[in-house]
ROSE-4610 file (N, C-alpha, C; in Angstrom, 1 decimal, always signed):
// ROSE-4610
residu = [M/M/M/I/I/I/T/T/T/V/V/V/T/T/T/E/E/E/L/L/L/A/A/A/D/D/D/L/L/L/G/G/G/H/H/H/F/F/F/K/K/K/N/N/N/D/D/D/W/W/W/L/L/L/E/E/E/A/A/A/R/R/R/Y/Y/Y/H/H/H/F/F/F/S/S/S/F/F/F/A/A/A/G/G/G/Y/Y/Y/R/R/R/D/D/D/P/P/P/A/A/A/R/R/R/S/S/S/G/G/G/I/I/I/G/G/G/A/A/A/L/L/L/R/R/R/V/V/V/W/W/W/N/N/N/D/D/D/D/D/D/T/T/T/I/I/I/Q/Q/Q/P/P/P/G/G/G/G/G/G/S/S/S/F/F/F/E/E/E/P/P/P/H/H/H/G/G/G/H/H/H/C/C/C/D/D/D/M/M/M/E/E/E/I/I/I/I/I/I/T/T/T/Y/Y/Y/L/L/L/R/R/R/R/R/R/G/G/G/A/A/A/I/I/I/T/T/T/H/H/H/E/E/E/D/D/D/S/S/S/L/L/L/G/G/G/N/N/N/K/K/K/G/G/G/V/V/V/T/T/T/R/R/R/A/A/A/G/G/G/D/D/D/V/V/V/Q/Q/Q/V/V/V/M/M/M/S/S/S/A/A/A/G/G/G/S/S/S/G/G/G/I/I/I/R/R/R/H/H/H/A/A/A/E/E/E/R/R/R/N/N/N/L/L/L/E/E/E/P/P/P/G/G/G/I/I/I/T/T/T/T/T/T/L/L/L/F/F/F/Q/Q/Q/I/I/I/W/W/W/I/I/I/V/V/V/P/P/P/A/A/A/R/R/R/N/N/N/N/N/N/L/L/L/S/S/S/P/P/P/R/R/R/W/W/W/E/E/E/T/T/T/R/R/R/E/E/E/F/F/F/P/P/P/K/K/K/D/D/D/S/S/S/R/R/R/A/A/A/G/G/G/W/W/W/L/L/L/H/H/H/P/P/P/L/L/L/A/A/A/S/S/S/G/G/G/R/R/R/A/A/A/G/G/G/D/D/D/A/A/A/D/D/D/A/A/A/I/I/I/A/A/A/I/I/I/H/H/H/Q/Q/Q/D/D/D/A/A/A/A/A/A/V/V/V/L/L/L/G/G/G/A/A/A/T/T/T/L/L/L/K/K/K/P/P/P/G/G/G/E/E/E/T/T/T/I/I/I/A/A/A/H/H/H/R/R/R/L/L/L/P/P/P/D/D/D/G/G/G/R/R/R/R/R/R/A/A/A/Y/Y/Y/L/L/L/V/V/V/A/A/A/A/A/A/R/R/R/G/G/G/A/A/A/I/I/I/S/S/S/V/V/V/N/N/N/G/G/G/V/V/V/A/A/A/A/A/A/P/P/P/E/E/E/R/R/R/A/A/A/G/G/G/V/V/V/A/A/A/V/V/V/A/A/A/G/G/G/E/E/E/D/D/D/A/A/A/I/I/I/T/T/T/I/I/I/T/T/T/A/A/A/A/A/A/A/A/A/A/A/A/A/A/A/E/E/E/V/V/V/V/V/V/L/L/L/V/V/V/D/D/D/V/V/V/A/A/A]
num = [1/1/1/2/2/2/3/3/3/4/4/4/5/5/5/6/6/6/7/7/7/8/8/8/9/9/9/10/10/10/11/11/11/12/12/12/13/13/13/14/14/14/15/15/15/16/16/16/17/17/17/18/18/18/19/19/19/20/20/20/21/21/21/22/22/22/23/23/23/24/24/24/25/25/25/26/26/26/27/27/27/28/28/28/29/29/29/30/30/30/31/31/31/32/32/32/33/33/33/34/34/34/35/35/35/36/36/36/37/37/37/38/38/38/39/39/39/40/40/40/41/41/41/42/42/42/43/43/43/44/44/44/45/45/45/46/46/46/47/47/47/48/48/48/49/49/49/50/50/50/51/51/51/52/52/52/53/53/53/54/54/54/55/55/55/56/56/56/57/57/57/58/58/58/59/59/59/60/60/60/61/61/61/62/62/62/63/63/63/64/64/64/65/65/65/66/66/66/67/67/67/68/68/68/69/69/69/70/70/70/71/71/71/72/72/72/73/73/73/74/74/74/75/75/75/76/76/76/77/77/77/78/78/78/79/79/79/80/80/80/81/81/81/82/82/82/83/83/83/84/84/84/85/85/85/86/86/86/87/87/87/88/88/88/89/89/89/90/90/90/91/91/91/92/92/92/93/93/93/94/94/94/95/95/95/96/96/96/97/97/97/98/98/98/99/99/99/100/100/100/101/101/101/102/102/102/103/103/103/104/104/104/105/105/105/106/106/106/107/107/107/108/108/108/109/109/109/110/110/110/111/111/111/112/112/112/113/113/113/114/114/114/115/115/115/116/116/116/117/117/117/118/118/118/119/119/119/120/120/120/121/121/121/122/122/122/123/123/123/124/124/124/125/125/125/126/126/126/127/127/127/128/128/128/129/129/129/130/130/130/131/131/131/132/132/132/133/133/133/134/134/134/135/135/135/136/136/136/137/137/137/138/138/138/139/139/139/140/140/140/141/141/141/142/142/142/143/143/143/144/144/144/145/145/145/146/146/146/147/147/147/148/148/148/149/149/149/150/150/150/151/151/151/152/152/152/153/153/153/154/154/154/155/155/155/156/156/156/157/157/157/158/158/158/159/159/159/160/160/160/161/161/161/162/162/162/163/163/163/164/164/164/165/165/165/166/166/166/167/167/167/168/168/168/169/169/169/170/170/170/171/171/171/172/172/172/173/173/173/174/174/174/175/175/175/176/176/176/177/177/177/178/178/178/179/179/179/180/180/180/181/181/181/182/182/182/183/183/183/184/184/184/185/185/185/186/186/186/187/187/187/188/188/188/189/189/189/190/190/190/191/191/191/192/192/192/193/193/193/194/194/194/195/195/195/196/196/196/197/197/197/198/198/198/199/199/199/200/200/200/201/201/201/202/202/202/203/203/203/204/204/204/205/205/205/206/206/206/207/207/207/208/208/208/209/209/209/210/210/210/211/211/211/212/212/212/213/213/213/214/214/214/215/215/215/216/216/216/217/217/217/218/218/218/219/219/219/220/220/220/221/221/221/222/222/222/223/223/223/224/224/224/225/225/225/226/226/226/227/227/227/228/228/228/229/229/229/230/230/230/231/231/231/232/232/232]
x = [+199.8/+199.2/+198.2/+197.0/+196.0/+195.7/+195.9/+195.7/+194.6/+193.6/+192.5/+192.6/+192.5/+192.4/+191.1/+190.2/+188.9/+189.0/+187.9/+187.9/+188.2/+187.6/+187.7/+189.1/+190.0/+191.3/+192.3/+191.9/+192.8/+193.1/+194.1/+194.3/+193.1/+192.9/+191.7/+192.0/+191.4/+191.5/+190.1/+189.7/+188.4/+188.5/+188.0/+187.8/+186.4/+186.1/+184.8/+184.4/+185.4/+185.0/+185.6/+186.5/+187.1/+187.1/+186.7/+187.0/+187.8/+188.9/+189.9/+190.2/+190.3/+190.8/+192.1/+193.2/+194.5/+194.9/+195.0/+195.4/+196.9/+197.7/+199.1/+199.5/+200.7/+201.1/+201.0/+200.4/+200.2/+199.9/+200.5/+200.3/+200.6/+199.6/+199.8/+199.7/+199.3/+199.1/+200.4/+201.0/+202.2/+202.1/+202.3/+202.4/+203.5/+204.6/+205.7/+205.4/+204.3/+203.9/+203.1/+202.7/+201.8/+202.4/+203.5/+204.2/+204.2/+203.3/+203.1/+203.5/+203.2/+203.6/+204.3/+205.6/+206.4/+206.4/+206.0/+205.9/+204.7/+203.7/+202.4/+202.7/+202.5/+202.9/+201.6/+200.6/+199.5/+198.2/+197.2/+195.8/+194.9/+194.3/+193.5/+192.0/+191.1/+189.7/+189.1/+188.8/+188.4/+186.9/+186.3/+184.9/+185.0/+184.6/+184.7/+183.3/+183.1/+181.8/+181.7/+180.5/+180.3/+181.1/+181.9/+182.7/+184.0/+184.3/+185.6/+186.7/+187.9/+188.9/+190.3/+191.1/+192.5/+193.1/+193.4/+193.9/+195.3/+195.7/+197.0/+198.1/+198.8/+199.9/+200.7/+202.0/+202.9/+203.3/+203.7/+204.2/+205.3/+206.1/+207.1/+207.4/+207.8/+208.2/+207.2/+206.0/+204.9/+203.8/+203.3/+202.2/+200.9/+200.1/+198.9/+197.6/+197.0/+195.8/+194.6/+193.6/+192.4/+191.2/+190.6/+189.4/+188.2/+187.3/+186.0/+185.0/+184.5/+183.4/+182.0/+182.0/+180.7/+180.9/+180.0/+180.2/+181.2/+182.0/+183.0/+184.0/+185.2/+186.2/+186.7/+186.9/+187.4/+188.9/+189.7/+191.1/+191.6/+192.6/+193.3/+194.8/+195.7/+197.1/+198.0/+199.3/+200.2/+200.6/+200.2/+200.5/+199.3/+198.3/+197.2/+196.0/+196.1/+195.1/+193.9/+192.7/+191.5/+190.5/+189.8/+188.9/+188.2/+187.1/+186.2/+186.3/+186.5/+186.5/+185.3/+184.4/+183.2/+183.2/+182.2/+182.1/+182.3/+183.2/+183.5/+184.7/+185.1/+186.2/+187.5/+188.6/+189.9/+190.7/+191.5/+192.5/+193.9/+194.9/+196.2/+197.0/+197.8/+198.7/+200.1/+201.0/+202.4/+203.1/+203.5/+204.0/+205.4/+206.2/+207.5/+208.4/+208.9/+209.9/+209.2/+207.9/+207.2/+205.9/+204.8/+203.6/+202.8/+202.0/+201.1/+199.7/+198.8/+197.4/+196.5/+195.2/+194.1/+193.0/+192.3/+191.2/+190.1/+188.9/+187.8/+186.5/+185.7/+184.3/+183.4/+183.1/+182.2/+180.8/+180.5/+179.2/+178.3/+176.9/+176.0/+176.0/+176.6/+176.6/+178.0/+178.0/+179.3/+180.1/+181.4/+182.3/+183.1/+183.1/+184.0/+185.0/+186.2/+187.2/+188.3/+189.0/+190.3/+191.4/+192.4/+193.6/+194.7/+195.4/+196.4/+197.7/+198.8/+200.1/+201.1/+201.7/+202.7/+204.0/+205.1/+206.4/+206.8/+207.3/+207.6/+209.0/+209.2/+210.5/+211.6/+211.3/+212.4/+211.9/+212.8/+212.5/+212.7/+212.2/+212.4/+211.9/+210.8/+210.1/+209.3/+208.8/+207.9/+206.6/+206.1/+204.8/+203.6/+202.5/+201.4/+200.1/+199.0/+197.7/+196.8/+196.0/+195.0/+193.8/+192.6/+191.4/+190.7/+190.0/+189.4/+188.1/+187.1/+185.9/+186.1/+185.6/+185.6/+184.2/+183.3/+182.0/+182.0/+181.1/+181.1/+180.8/+180.0/+179.8/+181.0/+182.0/+183.3/+184.1/+183.7/+184.5/+183.6/+182.5/+181.6/+182.3/+182.5/+183.0/+184.4/+185.2/+186.7/+187.4/+188.7/+189.5/+190.1/+189.5/+189.9/+191.0/+192.2/+193.3/+192.8/+192.9/+192.5/+193.7/+194.8/+196.0/+197.1/+198.1/+199.1/+200.4/+201.5/+202.7/+203.2/+202.3/+202.6/+202.5/+203.3/+203.2/+201.9/+201.2/+199.9/+198.7/+198.8/+197.6/+197.4/+197.2/+197.1/+195.9/+194.8/+193.6/+193.6/+194.7/+194.7/+195.5/+195.2/+196.0/+197.4/+198.4/+199.8/+200.3/+201.1/+201.9/+203.3/+204.2/+205.7/+206.1/+205.6/+206.0/+205.4/+206.1/+205.6/+204.5/+203.4/+202.3/+201.0/+199.9/+198.6/+197.5/+196.6/+195.4/+194.3/+193.5/+192.5/+191.2/+190.1/+188.7/+187.8/+186.9/+185.9/+184.6/+183.5/+182.2/+181.7/+181.1/+180.7/+179.3/+178.6/+177.2/+177.3/+176.2/+176.3/+176.6/+177.6/+178.1/+179.1/+179.3/+180.2/+181.7/+182.5/+183.9/+184.8/+185.9/+187.0/+188.3/+189.3/+190.6/+191.6/+192.8/+193.9/+195.2/+196.1/+197.3/+198.4/+199.3/+200.4/+201.7/+202.2/+203.4/+204.6/+205.7/+207.0/+207.1/+206.3/+206.4/+205.7/+204.9/+204.1/+203.2/+202.8/+201.9/+200.7/+199.6/+198.4/+197.9/+197.2/+196.4/+195.0/+193.9/+192.6/+191.6/+190.6/+189.5/+188.2/+187.2/+185.9/+185.3/+185.2/+184.6/+183.1/+182.5/+181.1/+180.9/+180.2/+179.9/+181.0/+180.6/+181.5/+182.0/+183.3/+183.9/+184.6/+185.1/+186.2/+187.3/+188.5/+189.7/+190.4/+190.4/+190.9/+190.2/+188.9/+188.1/+188.1/+189.0/+189.1/+188.1/+187.2/+186.2/+186.7/+186.2/+186.7/+185.4/+185.1/+183.9/+184.2/+183.1/+183.2/+184.2/+185.1/+186.1/+187.2/+187.3/+188.5/+189.7/+190.9/+192.1/+192.5/+192.8/+193.3/+194.6/+195.6/+197.0/+197.3/+197.9/+198.2/+199.6/+200.3/+201.7/+201.9/+202.9/+203.2/+202.1/+201.2/+200.2/+200.4/+200.3/+200.5/+199.2/+198.1/+196.8/+195.9/+194.9/+193.8/+192.5/+191.5/+190.1/+189.2/+188.6/+187.7/+186.3/+185.5/+184.1/+183.3/+182.2/+181.3/+180.2/+180.1/+179.0/+177.7/+177.9/+176.8/+177.3/+176.5/+177.0/+178.1/+179.3/+180.5/+181.2/+182.0/+182.9/+184.3/+185.2/+186.6/+187.6/+188.6/+189.8/+191.0/+191.9/+193.1/+194.3/+195.4/+196.7/+197.6/+198.2/+199.2/+200.6/+201.5/+202.8/+203.9/+205.1/+206.2/+206.7]
y = [+179.5/+180.0/+179.0/+179.4/+178.5/+178.9/+178.0/+178.2/+177.3/+177.8/+177.1/+177.1/+175.9/+175.7/+175.0/+175.8/+175.2/+174.1/+173.3/+172.2/+172.5/+173.6/+174.0/+174.4/+174.7/+175.2/+174.0/+172.8/+171.7/+171.1/+170.3/+169.6/+168.7/+168.5/+167.8/+166.8/+165.7/+164.6/+164.0/+163.7/+163.0/+162.2/+160.9/+160.1/+159.5/+158.3/+157.8/+157.1/+156.8/+156.1/+156.7/+157.7/+158.3/+159.8/+160.5/+161.9/+162.1/+162.8/+163.0/+164.4/+164.8/+166.1/+165.9/+166.6/+166.3/+167.5/+167.2/+168.3/+168.6/+167.7/+167.9/+167.4/+167.8/+167.3/+165.8/+165.3/+163.9/+163.6/+162.5/+162.1/+163.3/+163.7/+164.8/+166.2/+166.3/+167.6/+167.9/+169.1/+169.5/+171.0/+171.2/+172.6/+172.6/+173.3/+173.3/+173.8/+174.6/+175.1/+174.1/+173.0/+172.0/+170.7/+170.4/+169.1/+168.3/+168.6/+167.9/+168.7/+168.1/+168.7/+167.6/+167.9/+166.9/+165.5/+164.5/+163.1/+162.9/+163.8/+163.7/+164.1/+163.2/+163.6/+163.6/+162.8/+162.7/+162.7/+163.5/+163.4/+163.6/+162.5/+162.5/+162.3/+163.0/+163.0/+162.3/+161.0/+160.2/+159.9/+160.0/+159.6/+158.5/+157.3/+156.1/+155.6/+155.5/+155.0/+153.5/+153.0/+151.5/+150.8/+149.8/+149.1/+149.7/+150.9/+151.6/+150.8/+150.8/+149.9/+150.5/+150.6/+150.7/+149.3/+149.0/+147.6/+147.4/+146.1/+145.8/+146.7/+147.3/+148.2/+148.1/+148.6/+148.4/+149.7/+149.5/+150.6/+150.0/+150.9/+150.6/+151.8/+151.5/+152.5/+153.7/+153.3/+154.3/+153.7/+154.5/+154.1/+154.7/+153.8/+154.3/+154.0/+155.1/+155.0/+155.4/+154.6/+154.9/+155.0/+156.2/+156.5/+156.5/+155.5/+155.4/+156.3/+157.2/+158.2/+157.7/+156.9/+156.5/+155.2/+154.2/+153.0/+152.1/+151.4/+150.5/+150.3/+149.7/+149.4/+148.0/+147.2/+145.8/+145.8/+145.3/+145.2/+143.8/+143.7/+142.4/+142.7/+141.9/+142.2/+141.0/+141.2/+140.2/+139.4/+139.8/+139.0/+137.9/+138.0/+137.1/+137.7/+138.9/+139.6/+139.9/+139.7/+140.1/+140.7/+141.8/+142.3/+143.5/+143.8/+145.0/+145.9/+147.2/+148.3/+149.2/+149.4/+150.1/+151.5/+152.3/+153.7/+153.9/+154.8/+155.1/+154.3/+153.3/+152.5/+152.8/+152.2/+152.6/+151.3/+151.4/+150.4/+151.0/+150.2/+150.7/+149.6/+150.1/+149.3/+149.8/+149.1/+149.5/+148.8/+149.6/+149.1/+148.5/+149.0/+148.5/+148.1/+146.9/+146.5/+146.3/+146.3/+146.2/+145.4/+145.9/+145.2/+145.6/+144.7/+145.0/+144.8/+145.7/+145.6/+146.2/+145.9/+146.4/+146.9/+148.0/+148.5/+148.7/+148.1/+148.1/+148.5/+149.3/+149.5/+148.5/+147.5/+146.4/+146.6/+147.8/+148.1/+148.7/+148.7/+149.2/+150.7/+151.4/+152.9/+153.4/+154.8/+155.5/+155.2/+155.1/+155.1/+156.4/+157.0/+158.2/+157.9/+158.4/+158.1/+159.1/+159.2/+159.9/+158.9/+159.1/+158.3/+159.2/+158.7/+159.5/+158.7/+159.4/+158.7/+159.4/+158.6/+159.1/+158.4/+159.1/+158.5/+157.8/+156.5/+155.8/+156.3/+156.0/+156.4/+155.6/+154.4/+153.5/+152.8/+152.6/+151.9/+150.4/+149.7/+148.3/+147.4/+147.9/+147.1/+146.0/+145.1/+144.0/+144.6/+144.4/+144.9/+144.2/+145.0/+144.4/+145.2/+144.6/+145.3/+145.0/+145.9/+145.7/+146.6/+146.1/+147.0/+146.8/+147.9/+147.8/+148.7/+148.2/+149.0/+150.1/+151.3/+152.4/+153.0/+152.4/+153.0/+154.5/+155.2/+156.7/+157.1/+156.4/+156.8/+156.8/+156.0/+156.0/+157.2/+158.0/+159.3/+160.5/+160.3/+161.5/+162.4/+163.7/+164.7/+164.7/+163.8/+163.8/+163.2/+163.5/+163.0/+161.6/+160.6/+159.2/+158.8/+158.4/+157.9/+156.7/+156.8/+155.7/+154.9/+155.6/+155.0/+155.8/+155.2/+156.0/+155.2/+155.9/+155.4/+156.1/+156.9/+157.6/+156.7/+156.9/+156.1/+156.5/+155.4/+155.7/+155.5/+155.4/+155.2/+153.8/+153.0/+151.5/+151.0/+151.8/+151.4/+151.6/+152.3/+152.7/+151.6/+151.5/+150.7/+151.2/+150.4/+150.9/+151.3/+152.4/+152.9/+153.1/+153.1/+153.2/+154.7/+155.6/+157.0/+157.6/+158.6/+159.4/+160.4/+159.8/+160.6/+159.9/+160.6/+159.9/+160.5/+159.6/+160.0/+159.9/+161.0/+161.0/+161.4/+160.9/+161.2/+161.6/+162.5/+163.0/+163.3/+163.0/+163.5/+164.6/+165.7/+166.8/+167.2/+167.5/+168.1/+169.5/+170.1/+171.5/+172.4/+173.3/+174.1/+173.5/+172.2/+171.5/+171.9/+172.0/+172.3/+171.3/+171.0/+170.1/+170.8/+170.4/+171.0/+169.9/+170.3/+169.4/+170.2/+169.6/+170.3/+169.8/+170.8/+170.5/+171.0/+170.2/+170.5/+170.3/+171.0/+170.8/+171.0/+172.0/+172.3/+171.4/+170.5/+169.6/+170.4/+169.8/+170.4/+169.5/+170.1/+169.3/+169.7/+168.7/+169.0/+168.3/+169.0/+168.4/+168.8/+168.0/+168.2/+167.8/+168.6/+168.2/+167.3/+166.0/+165.2/+165.5/+166.0/+166.4/+167.6/+168.6/+169.8/+170.9/+172.1/+173.2/+173.3/+173.8/+173.9/+175.3/+175.6/+176.7/+176.1/+176.6/+176.2/+177.4/+177.5/+178.8/+180.0/+179.9/+181.0/+181.2/+180.4/+180.5/+179.6/+180.1/+179.2/+178.3/+177.1/+176.1/+175.3/+175.5/+174.7/+173.2/+172.5/+171.0/+170.7/+169.7/+169.1/+170.1/+171.3/+172.1/+171.6/+171.9/+171.5/+172.6/+172.2/+173.2/+172.8/+173.6/+173.4/+174.3/+173.6/+174.3/+174.2/+175.3/+175.4/+176.5/+176.4/+177.4/+177.7/+176.7/+176.9/+175.8/+176.2/+175.3/+174.4/+174.9/+174.1/+174.7/+173.8/+174.3/+174.0/+174.8/+174.5/+174.4/+173.3/+173.0/+173.1/+173.9/+174.1/+173.8/+173.0/+172.6/+173.7/+174.2/+175.1/+174.3/+173.0/+172.1/+170.7/+169.7/+168.4/+168.1/+167.6/+167.5/+166.2/+165.8/+164.6/+165.1/+165.0/+165.6/+164.5/+164.7/+163.8/+164.7/+164.4/+165.2/+164.3/+164.8/+164.2/+165.1/+164.5/+165.2/+164.6/+165.5/+165.1/+166.0/+165.5/+166.3/+167.3]
z = [+121.7/+120.4/+119.9/+119.5/+119.0/+117.5/+116.6/+115.2/+114.7/+114.1/+113.5/+112.0/+111.4/+109.9/+109.6/+108.9/+108.6/+107.6/+107.5/+106.7/+105.2/+104.7/+103.3/+103.0/+104.0/+103.7/+103.9/+104.1/+104.2/+102.8/+102.7/+101.4/+101.0/+99.8/+99.3/+98.2/+98.3/+97.2/+97.1/+95.8/+95.6/+94.4/+94.5/+93.3/+93.5/+92.8/+92.8/+94.1/+95.0/+96.2/+97.5/+97.3/+98.5/+98.3/+99.4/+99.5/+100.8/+100.7/+101.8/+102.0/+103.2/+103.6/+104.4/+104.0/+104.6/+105.5/+106.8/+107.7/+107.5/+107.1/+106.8/+105.4/+105.0/+103.6/+103.5/+102.4/+102.3/+100.8/+100.3/+98.9/+97.9/+97.1/+96.2/+96.8/+98.0/+98.7/+99.4/+99.1/+99.7/+100.1/+101.4/+102.0/+103.0/+102.7/+103.6/+105.0/+105.1/+106.4/+107.2/+106.6/+107.2/+107.0/+107.7/+107.6/+108.8/+109.8/+111.0/+112.2/+113.4/+114.7/+115.5/+115.7/+116.4/+115.7/+116.5/+115.9/+115.1/+115.2/+114.5/+113.0/+112.1/+110.7/+109.7/+110.1/+109.2/+110.0/+109.5/+110.0/+108.8/+108.4/+107.2/+107.6/+107.1/+107.3/+106.1/+106.2/+105.0/+105.0/+103.8/+103.6/+102.5/+102.9/+102.0/+101.6/+100.3/+99.8/+100.0/+100.0/+100.1/+99.0/+99.3/+98.4/+98.2/+98.7/+98.6/+99.3/+98.7/+99.3/+99.1/+100.1/+100.0/+99.8/+98.6/+98.3/+98.9/+99.0/+99.7/+99.3/+100.4/+100.2/+101.5/+101.4/+102.5/+103.3/+104.5/+105.4/+106.2/+106.7/+107.7/+108.6/+109.9/+110.8/+111.0/+111.3/+111.5/+112.4/+113.3/+114.2/+113.5/+113.0/+112.2/+113.0/+113.5/+114.3/+113.5/+113.5/+112.8/+113.8/+113.7/+114.6/+113.7/+114.0/+113.2/+113.7/+112.8/+113.2/+112.8/+111.7/+111.2/+110.3/+110.4/+109.6/+110.2/+109.4/+109.8/+108.7/+109.1/+108.2/+108.5/+107.4/+107.5/+107.2/+108.1/+108.0/+107.7/+106.9/+106.6/+106.3/+106.9/+106.7/+106.5/+106.2/+105.9/+107.1/+108.3/+109.5/+109.7/+108.9/+109.1/+109.9/+110.3/+111.1/+110.2/+110.7/+110.0/+111.1/+110.8/+111.8/+111.3/+112.0/+111.7/+112.9/+112.6/+113.6/+113.2/+114.2/+114.0/+114.6/+114.3/+114.7/+116.2/+116.6/+118.0/+118.5/+117.7/+118.1/+117.4/+117.8/+117.3/+116.9/+115.8/+115.5/+115.4/+115.8/+115.7/+115.0/+114.0/+113.3/+113.4/+114.2/+114.3/+113.1/+112.1/+110.9/+111.1/+112.0/+112.4/+111.2/+111.2/+110.2/+108.8/+108.8/+107.5/+107.6/+107.0/+107.0/+105.7/+105.1/+104.1/+104.6/+104.2/+104.7/+103.6/+103.8/+103.1/+104.0/+103.7/+104.5/+103.5/+103.9/+102.9/+103.7/+103.0/+103.5/+102.9/+103.6/+103.2/+103.7/+104.2/+104.8/+103.7/+104.0/+103.0/+102.9/+103.9/+104.0/+104.0/+104.0/+104.0/+105.3/+105.2/+106.4/+106.4/+107.6/+107.8/+108.9/+108.8/+109.8/+109.8/+110.9/+111.0/+110.9/+110.0/+110.0/+110.5/+111.5/+112.2/+112.2/+111.8/+111.7/+112.7/+113.5/+114.5/+114.3/+114.2/+114.0/+115.3/+115.2/+116.5/+117.0/+118.3/+118.9/+118.4/+117.9/+117.4/+116.1/+115.2/+114.0/+114.1/+113.1/+112.9/+114.0/+114.6/+115.6/+115.0/+115.8/+115.2/+114.9/+113.7/+113.3/+114.1/+114.3/+115.0/+114.7/+115.0/+114.7/+115.9/+116.3/+117.4/+117.1/+117.5/+117.4/+118.8/+119.2/+120.5/+120.5/+121.2/+121.4/+122.5/+122.2/+123.2/+123.3/+124.1/+124.1/+124.4/+123.7/+123.8/+125.2/+126.0/+127.4/+128.2/+127.8/+128.6/+128.3/+127.3/+127.0/+127.4/+128.1/+128.3/+129.3/+128.9/+129.8/+130.2/+129.5/+129.8/+128.6/+128.5/+127.4/+127.8/+127.2/+127.4/+126.5/+127.1/+126.2/+125.4/+124.1/+123.2/+122.7/+122.3/+121.9/+122.5/+123.1/+123.9/+124.1/+124.2/+124.6/+125.9/+126.5/+127.7/+128.9/+129.9/+131.2/+131.8/+132.3/+133.1/+132.2/+130.9/+130.1/+129.8/+130.8/+130.7/+129.9/+129.9/+129.2/+127.7/+127.2/+125.8/+125.1/+123.7/+122.9/+122.8/+123.0/+123.1/+121.7/+121.7/+120.5/+121.0/+120.0/+120.4/+120.2/+121.1/+121.1/+122.3/+122.8/+123.9/+123.4/+123.1/+122.5/+122.8/+122.7/+123.0/+122.1/+121.7/+121.0/+122.0/+122.2/+123.3/+122.6/+123.2/+122.7/+123.8/+123.5/+124.5/+123.8/+124.5/+124.0/+125.0/+124.5/+125.3/+125.1/+126.2/+126.0/+125.7/+125.1/+124.8/+126.0/+125.9/+126.9/+127.9/+127.8/+128.7/+128.4/+129.4/+129.3/+129.9/+129.2/+129.8/+129.6/+130.4/+130.4/+130.1/+129.5/+129.2/+129.4/+130.2/+130.5/+129.5/+129.2/+128.2/+128.9/+129.8/+130.6/+129.7/+130.1/+129.5/+128.0/+127.6/+126.2/+125.2/+125.7/+124.8/+124.0/+122.9/+121.9/+121.7/+121.1/+120.8/+119.4/+118.8/+117.6/+117.9/+117.6/+117.9/+116.8/+116.7/+115.7/+116.4/+116.2/+116.6/+115.4/+115.7/+114.7/+114.4/+115.5/+115.4/+116.4/+115.9/+116.7/+116.7/+116.9/+117.0/+118.4/+118.6/+119.9/+119.9/+121.1/+121.2/+122.1/+121.8/+122.5/+123.1/+124.4/+125.0/+124.5/+124.2/+123.7/+122.2/+121.5/+120.0/+119.4/+118.5/+117.9/+116.9/+116.9/+115.9/+115.4/+114.1/+113.6/+113.5/+113.2/+113.1/+112.0/+112.3/+111.4/+111.1/+111.7/+111.6/+112.4/+112.0/+112.7/+113.6/+114.9/+115.9/+116.4/+116.0/+116.5/+117.7/+118.7/+120.0/+120.3/+120.5/+120.9/+121.9/+122.8/+123.7/+124.8/+125.0/+126.0/+127.1/+128.4/+129.5/+129.6/+129.2/+129.3/+128.3/+127.9/+127.1/+127.7/+127.4/+127.9/+126.6/+126.5/+125.3/+125.7/+125.0/+125.4/+124.1/+124.4/+123.3/+123.1/+121.8/+121.5/+121.3/+120.8/+120.7/+121.1/+121.1/+121.4/+120.5/+121.1/+120.3/+120.6/+119.6/+119.8/+119.3/+120.2/+120.0/+120.0/+119.1/+119.1/+119.2/+120.1/+120.4/+120.4/+119.8/+119.9/+120.7/+121.7/+122.6/+122.3/+121.9/+121.4/+122.1/+122.1/+122.6/+121.5]
């Protein structure tokens, strides 16, 4: 089954520095029908104005993956980590037994990103943070594992769950396939460009939930950038 939820139908929050669309229940947005897929609990589509800042706050027992679409985000945490993640790249924070962090847009322009939360397989692990460059040409025409706890995804940033965040860039009309064996499910979003999934049309930034399919075929209606989460 393929279910498409368009951008305008997602949860919404806006203040003077942040506009967020919530694919699943988050903060003040609650929809019992949209509480996540398996271990995937949060997918936020954030637009952060210059100077916008998530000031220091804490998390525990969550794998928090940030995919930068435009601009950059500056990270600082209670472990002493500091770093900048830029468009096309990924950062992972394993909150584990507890970590405090801040995320700030210190750039002159707008930053846009996907923030994805995955429940870890075990609680109370040691917290950690990592950022890595993923050149877009490394994702051309295939789904490149960006963050993963699956066996065999050695090039991805490690997470503590049998799940993977994958990214691809597609030319107009290009098609890629992804298998979902053993009842696995997927959730994907075209960060840029319209796509279809097994023939079902999905506009830019719409959420596509996949369940009960052995495989999916993703076709780009125009040049597209796709992010997909594969979960049990």
